[in-house]
Steps between C-alpha positions, in 0.01 A plus 500: 500500500662176601836396361520194273701313768219555751226386258706188423535419865129540557423270210748252623349508850148455360610201300671341800183534715282339235737201438663450840375427850701769687302503830660183640598576862845445618375499857287195415816321389666588828202364698495181284858449587427534873207264474717235313790531755253454782341202337833342418616542855175349641529211256859430606394510865220248441726267301803500714357558842172299495521412866526854624258627759371738225345196327180527699655296767514178307801266502551556123320587189367223276565519140140588424491770760821646354372484150174671601681773675730556204204517261307748716823706558562510120142603425508774768825635367372504142176682603698755715747566204233530234278723725792728578590526139141579399415759758830686494534503114138618479585782752796592306320514168228723661773734625636525141161526338545159338217235526611172634295297253630599170595324176861505604426351854279240349774389264748494786274281721415266220864450412585435862194286582551222253841384600436547871169308473659213308788502763237465768345189337839360435594546872174311592616219270834486676318499827283207377807306400681582835773672317511780768851592458451647151200714587711813599690472168179470297347797677806719431524400138135541402479831688819617328361412156188700585703798596722494203201465268288770659803745539434645155187652635634664827814632664841371391600366842246223470698339215813488708297370793374221270839396389611496865217260592589283204863485614398390844244263371763318289746492785231358731430223262860382517517542869149410618614457859542876516175579312343690792816712534495599127125554519561745790764682294280522184174588647621667811838671481484606124143614529623729772794622276304552184210652688729751669653581157169555340388724790809722485502514120132565431304590811701742699 
């Protein structure tokens, strides 16, 4: 016969599985950080060393060429990060006998998607108005809002990561010349940090 404490622990565990998306992979956060740092480094190279021999042998990059490269790089980074999160979280869920598509995961994704999608459209508006220096700040802010909003449905580290993104986004808004640096910190370095924390706390 089970002790009351054990029964309560089982009930608590069942309730958490039904209301929280606990299969989110810390390794995917680490990979997202690596992708972001690589993208920021390549962007910095294209912006500040446009006449390098790495620039396809051309004398310099035109504004349109640079913009097209940045858009393709951003899209590729997003696809790589989302794909890693999906496959690794799905694999982790299968290992824990937890389905990836559950009411908790759907609530998590819905809460995250709306601010991030709105942020994407807002960034295109900034791009349309040639307000390029505020795009890193906007990306950090809307992503941070999405993380904080969706944190109630997943691991607690996500909320802290969200507040970190919001902090860097606000700083980047006041110091737009350093926007790429704060973008690399938020999306790159702190994804690495929190992904590592999540891995050691919940996956090892």
